Structure formats: structure tokens, C-alpha cells
N, CA, C and O atoms as a GROMACS GRO file, in nm:
protein
  272
    1MET      N    1  -2.540   2.658  -7.212
    1MET     CA    2  -2.475   2.605  -7.313
    1MET      C    3  -2.315   2.512  -7.382
    1MET      O    4  -2.282   2.395  -7.402
    2PHE      N    5  -2.250   2.657  -7.397
    2PHE     CA    6  -2.116   2.672  -7.392
    2PHE      C    7  -1.962   2.577  -7.318
    2PHE      O    8  -1.844   2.559  -7.350
    3GLY      N    9  -2.021   2.551  -7.246
    3GLY     CA   10  -1.975   2.506  -7.112
    3GLY      C   11  -1.966   2.333  -7.079
    3GLY      O   12  -1.890   2.259  -7.016
    4TYR      N   13  -2.109   2.317  -7.174
    4TYR     CA   14  -2.105   2.126  -7.154
    4TYR      C   15  -2.060   2.024  -7.240
    4TYR      O   16  -2.127   1.981  -7.334
    5ILE      N   17  -1.981   1.996  -7.220
    5ILE     CA   18  -1.894   1.860  -7.388
    5ILE      C   19  -1.994   1.759  -7.282
    5ILE      O   20  -2.037   1.739  -7.168
    6ASP      N   21  -1.989   1.697  -7.490
    6ASP     CA   22  -2.032   1.582  -7.505
    6ASP      C   23  -2.009   1.443  -7.423
    6ASP      O   24  -1.888   1.464  -7.419
    7PRO      N   25  -2.019   1.349  -7.371
    7PRO     CA   26  -1.982   1.248  -7.310
    7PRO      C   27  -1.883   1.156  -7.442
    7PRO      O   28  -1.793   1.076  -7.417
    8ALA      N   29  -1.924   1.192  -7.559
    8ALA     CA   30  -1.830   1.132  -7.666
    8ALA      C   31  -1.698   1.210  -7.623
    8ALA      O   32  -1.617   1.145  -7.557
    9ALA      N   33  -1.660   1.376  -7.661
    9ALA     CA   34  -1.618   1.327  -7.625
    9ALA      C   35  -1.532   1.336  -7.492
    9ALA      O   36  -1.413   1.307  -7.498
   10GLY      N   37  -1.571   1.362  -7.415
   10GLY     CA   38  -1.480   1.328  -7.268
   10GLY      C   39  -1.449   1.187  -7.231
   10GLY      O   40  -1.402   1.148  -7.124
   11ALA      N   41  -1.482   1.118  -7.331
   11ALA     CA   42  -1.477   0.933  -7.336
   11ALA      C   43  -1.342   0.975  -7.480
   11ALA      O   44  -1.243   0.902  -7.483
   12THR      N   45  -1.347   1.027  -7.527
   12THR     CA   46  -1.265   1.090  -7.672
   12THR      C   47  -1.064   1.116  -7.652
   12THR      O   48  -0.964   1.086  -7.717
   13ILE      N   49  -1.108   1.218  -7.463
   13ILE     CA   50  -1.008   1.302  -7.466
   13ILE      C   51  -0.937   1.186  -7.346
   13ILE      O   52  -0.821   1.153  -7.320
   14MET      N   53  -1.085   1.141  -7.288
   14MET     CA   54  -1.041   1.009  -7.188
   14MET      C   55  -0.946   0.886  -7.266
   14MET      O   56  -0.888   0.820  -7.181
   15GLN      N   57  -0.918   0.842  -7.403
   15GLN     CA   58  -0.839   0.759  -7.403
   15GLN      C   59  -0.759   0.850  -7.496
   15GLN      O   60  -0.675   0.779  -7.550
   16LEU      N   61  -0.752   0.939  -7.526
   16LEU     CA   62  -0.624   1.015  -7.518
   16LEU      C   63  -0.514   1.020  -7.415
   16LEU      O   64  -0.395   0.987  -7.409
   17ILE      N   65  -0.557   1.047  -7.377
   17ILE     CA   66  -0.453   1.035  -7.204
   17ILE      C   67  -0.376   0.896  -7.161
   17ILE      O   68  -0.258   0.884  -7.127
   18VAL      N   69  -0.494   0.778  -7.174
   18VAL     CA   70  -0.448   0.720  -7.105
   18VAL      C   71  -0.354   0.636  -7.300
   18VAL      O   72  -0.328   0.518  -7.324
   19ALA      N   73  -0.348   0.672  -7.327
   19ALA     CA   74  -0.274   0.571  -7.455
   19ALA      C   75  -0.098   0.704  -7.452
   19ALA      O   76   0.024   0.684  -7.452
   20GLY      N   77  -0.203   0.846  -7.451
   20GLY     CA   78  -0.008   0.898  -7.451
   20GLY      C   79   0.045   0.825  -7.345
   20GLY      O   80   0.137   0.770  -7.405
   21THR      N   81   0.050   0.793  -7.251
   21THR     CA   82   0.070   0.810  -7.132
   21THR      C   83   0.124   0.694  -7.167
   21THR      O   84   0.246   0.678  -7.161
   22VAL      N   85  -0.002   0.545  -7.228
   22VAL     CA   86   0.140   0.442  -7.210
   22VAL      C   87   0.225   0.399  -7.287
   22VAL      O   88   0.306   0.308  -7.268
   23GLY      N   89   0.194   0.517  -7.450
   23GLY     CA   90   0.290   0.521  -7.560
   23GLY      C   91   0.377   0.589  -7.468
   23GLY      O   92   0.497   0.597  -7.493
   24VAL      N   93   0.332   0.635  -7.374
   24VAL     CA   94   0.506   0.674  -7.341
   24VAL      C   95   0.625   0.599  -7.268
   24VAL      O   96   0.747   0.596  -7.274
   25GLY      N   97   0.471   0.510  -7.156
   25GLY     CA   98   0.568   0.421  -7.074
   25GLY      C   99   0.639   0.296  -7.162
   25GLY      O  100   0.725   0.222  -7.113
   26ALA      N  101   0.585   0.285  -7.308
   26ALA     CA  102   0.649   0.148  -7.423
   26ALA      C  103   0.778   0.209  -7.480
   26ALA      O  104   0.888   0.155  -7.484
   27VAL      N  105   0.743   0.341  -7.528
   27VAL     CA  106   0.951   0.381  -7.543
   27VAL      C  107   1.028   0.451  -7.412
   27VAL      O  108   1.122   0.530  -7.407
   28VAL      N  109   0.943   0.385  -7.306
   28VAL     CA  110   1.066   0.442  -7.161
   28VAL      C  111   1.096   0.284  -7.151
   28VAL      O  112   1.198   0.240  -7.097
   29LYS      N  113   0.973   0.183  -7.219
   29LYS     CA  114   1.067   0.050  -7.159
   29LYS      C  115   1.204  -0.009  -7.241
   29LYS      O  116   1.308  -0.065  -7.205
   30LEU      N  117   1.130   0.047  -7.406
   30LEU     CA  118   1.206  -0.035  -7.514
   30LEU      C  119   1.330   0.038  -7.519
   30LEU      O  120   1.428  -0.020  -7.567
   31LYS      N  121   1.346   0.192  -7.466
   31LYS     CA  122   1.456   0.274  -7.457
   31LYS      C  123   1.543   0.225  -7.324
   31LYS      O  124   1.629   0.299  -7.277
   32TRP      N  125   1.524   0.139  -7.286
   32TRP     CA  126   1.584   0.205  -7.101
   32TRP      C  127   1.730   0.176  -7.117
   32TRP      O  128   1.782   0.251  -7.034
   33HIS      N  129   1.776   0.144  -7.147
   33HIS     CA  130   1.932   0.081  -7.151
   33HIS      C  131   1.950   0.254  -7.191
   33HIS      O  132   2.020   0.325  -7.118
   34THR      N  133   1.883   0.309  -7.308
   34THR     CA  134   1.948   0.341  -7.440
   34THR      C  135   1.949   0.528  -7.268
   34THR      O  136   2.058   0.581  -7.246
   35ILE      N  137   1.891   0.552  -7.233
   35ILE     CA  138   1.834   0.603  -7.127
   35ILE      C  139   1.930   0.609  -7.070
   35ILE      O  140   2.002   0.702  -7.106
   36LYS      N  141   1.982   0.526  -6.962
   36LYS     CA  142   2.043   0.477  -6.825
   36LYS      C  143   2.248   0.522  -6.884
   36LYS      O  144   2.348   0.573  -6.834
   37SER      N  145   2.206   0.459  -7.014
   37SER     CA  146   2.361   0.509  -7.008
   37SER      C  147   2.399   0.622  -7.039
   37SER      O  148   2.510   0.647  -6.992
   38PHE      N  149   2.332   0.742  -7.128
   38PHE     CA  150   2.276   0.829  -7.137
   38PHE      C  151   2.322   0.952  -6.982
   38PHE      O  152   2.408   1.039  -6.996
   39PHE      N  153   2.249   0.934  -6.855
   39PHE     CA  154   2.337   0.905  -6.799
   39PHE      C  155   2.402   0.971  -6.655
   39PHE      O  156   2.411   1.079  -6.597
   40ASP      N  157   2.449   0.800  -6.636
   40ASP     CA  158   2.538   0.732  -6.615
   40ASP      C  159   2.677   0.814  -6.627
   40ASP      O  160   2.746   0.843  -6.725
   41ARG      N  161   2.689   0.836  -6.512
   41ARG     CA  162   2.800   0.895  -6.496
   41ARG      C  163   2.967   0.826  -6.492
   41ARG      O  164   3.074   0.886  -6.499
   42SER      N  165   2.943   0.709  -6.483
   42SER     CA  166   3.052   0.659  -6.514
   42SER      C  167   3.133   0.613  -6.668
   42SER      O  168   3.246   0.565  -6.671
   43GLY      N  169   3.066   0.635  -6.764
   43GLY     CA  170   3.047   0.595  -6.937
   43GLY      C  171   2.919   0.662  -6.959
   43GLY      O  172   2.810   0.609  -6.936
   44GLY      N  173   2.941   0.811  -7.017
   44GLY     CA  174   2.808   0.800  -7.122
   44GLY      C  175   2.772   0.756  -7.254
   44GLY      O  176   2.807   0.638  -7.257
   45MET      N  177   2.717   0.790  -7.372
   45MET     CA  178   2.720   0.762  -7.469
   45MET      C  179   2.884   0.770  -7.513
   45MET      O  180   2.946   0.674  -7.559
   46ALA      N  181   2.926   0.870  -7.497
   46ALA     CA  182   3.064   0.920  -7.554
   46ALA      C  183   3.182   0.751  -7.562
   46ALA      O  184   3.248   0.698  -7.651
   47ASN      N  185   3.153   0.716  -7.397
   47ASN     CA  186   3.266   0.626  -7.303
   47ASN      C  187   3.187   0.458  -7.365
   47ASN      O  188   3.240   0.358  -7.318
   48ARG      N  189   3.091   0.439  -7.445
   48ARG     CA  190   3.017   0.284  -7.475
   48ARG      C  191   3.082   0.264  -7.530
   48ARG      O  192   3.122   0.324  -7.629
   49SER      N  193   3.128   0.136  -7.468
   49SER     CA  194   3.282   0.010  -7.562
   49SER      C  195   3.171  -0.048  -7.709
   49SER      O  196   3.052  -0.023  -7.694
   50SER      N  197   3.197  -0.093  -7.791
   50SER     CA  198   3.187  -0.164  -7.893
   50SER      C  199   3.096  -0.312  -7.877
   50SER      O  200   3.002  -0.341  -7.953
   51ASN      N  201   3.136  -0.383  -7.783
   51ASN     CA  202   3.093  -0.494  -7.763
   51ASN      C  203   2.986  -0.574  -7.833
   51ASN      O  204   2.994  -0.671  -7.909
   52GLY      N  205   2.902  -0.518  -7.795
   52GLY     CA  206   2.746  -0.548  -7.830
   52GLY      C  207   2.795  -0.562  -7.989
   52GLY      O  208   2.802  -0.681  -8.019
   53ILE      N  209   2.822  -0.493  -8.075
   53ILE     CA  210   2.847  -0.483  -8.161
   53ILE      C  211   2.977  -0.579  -8.256
   53ILE      O  212   2.974  -0.601  -8.377
   54THR      N  213   3.055  -0.610  -8.183
   54THR     CA  214   3.146  -0.704  -8.216
   54THR      C  215   3.063  -0.884  -8.152
   54THR      O  216   3.120  -0.987  -8.188
   55GLU      N  217   2.992  -0.889  -8.101
   55GLU     CA  218   2.951  -1.010  -8.032
   55GLU      C  219   2.824  -1.018  -8.141
   55GLU      O  220   2.833  -1.118  -8.212
   56ILE      N  221   2.725  -0.945  -8.165
   56ILE     CA  222   2.625  -0.944  -8.325
   56ILE      C  223   2.714  -1.044  -8.441
   56ILE      O  224   2.682  -1.140  -8.511
   57ARG      N  225   2.871  -0.950  -8.416
   57ARG     CA  226   2.863  -1.012  -8.591
   57ARG      C  227   3.029  -1.101  -8.555
   57ARG      O  228   3.121  -1.115  -8.636
   58GLU      N  229   3.026  -1.145  -8.427
   58GLU     CA  230   3.042  -1.321  -8.426
   58GLU      C  231   2.955  -1.376  -8.463
   58GLU      O  232   2.985  -1.466  -8.541
   59ARG      N  233   2.816  -1.362  -8.437
   59ARG     CA  234   2.793  -1.505  -8.463
   59ARG      C  235   2.663  -1.395  -8.549
   59ARG      O  236   2.552  -1.357  -8.511
   60THR      N  237   2.714  -1.379  -8.631
   60THR     CA  238   2.616  -1.348  -8.774
   60THR      C  239   2.693  -1.508  -8.872
   60THR      O  240   2.806  -1.556  -8.864
   61ILE      N  241   2.588  -1.545  -8.947
   61ILE     CA  242   2.661  -1.660  -9.000
   61ILE      C  243   2.641  -1.626  -9.186
   61ILE      O  244   2.540  -1.617  -9.257
   62HIS      N  245   2.736  -1.618  -9.206
   62HIS     CA  246   2.765  -1.537  -9.299
   62HIS      C  247   2.748  -1.732  -9.464
   62HIS      O  248   2.806  -1.837  -9.435
   63PRO      N  249   2.663  -1.719  -9.606
   63PRO     CA  250   2.638  -1.795  -9.630
   63PRO      C  251   2.764  -1.844  -9.688
   63PRO      O  252   2.776  -1.964  -9.710
   64ALA      N  253   2.832  -1.784  -9.708
   64ALA     CA  254   3.007  -1.874  -9.760
   64ALA      C  255   3.050  -1.949  -9.700
   64ALA      O  256   3.078  -2.060  -9.744
   65ASP      N  257   3.066  -1.916  -9.593
   65ASP     CA  258   3.107  -2.043  -9.394
   65ASP      C  259   3.038  -2.096  -9.382
   65ASP      O  260   3.062  -2.156  -9.278
   66SER      N  261   2.890  -2.146  -9.441
   66SER     CA  262   2.770  -2.233  -9.465
   66SER      C  263   2.758  -2.318  -9.542
   66SER      O  264   2.658  -2.391  -9.538
   67GLN      N  265   2.842  -2.331  -9.621
   67GLN     CA  266   2.860  -2.424  -9.739
   67GLN      C  267   2.974  -2.526  -9.651
   67GLN      O  268   3.066  -2.502  -9.572
   68ASP      N  269   2.918  -2.648  -9.707
   68ASP     CA  270   2.986  -2.821  -9.740
   68ASP      C  271   2.995  -2.772  -9.835
   68ASP      O  272   3.042  -2.833  -9.931
   0.00000   0.00000   0.00000
């Protein structure tokens, strides 16, 4: 009697395993660039340029600039 696992409990455990795997995969997919640049030998996190930030700032339209 002590070794019995209810089918609902087994299904819940299986759902937790699948959800955890999918969750880890989603985080890796969303943060892949950060993970890759951290392990990159030629330019780690300390050597990252600010070109991405500069490009975003250049594309931003300020309310004062859009008035005619």
C-alpha cells in the first residue's frame, strides 16, 4: 500500500517535468544572445559595445521632434 502512486499524482508529476523542460527551453531561447556573449572568448560581457543602445536612441522619435 505504501508504494502505490495514484494515477492523478503520476500525471501531475509528468506535467511538472514537461512544464519545467519547456520553461527552461523558453528562457534559453529568449536569453540565447546573452548566454552566447557571456561564453564568447573574443568579447565577453565586459567587452560588449553600446551600438545596440545607440541605434535604439537614434530611432526613437521624441515628441518635440515630431511637431510641425
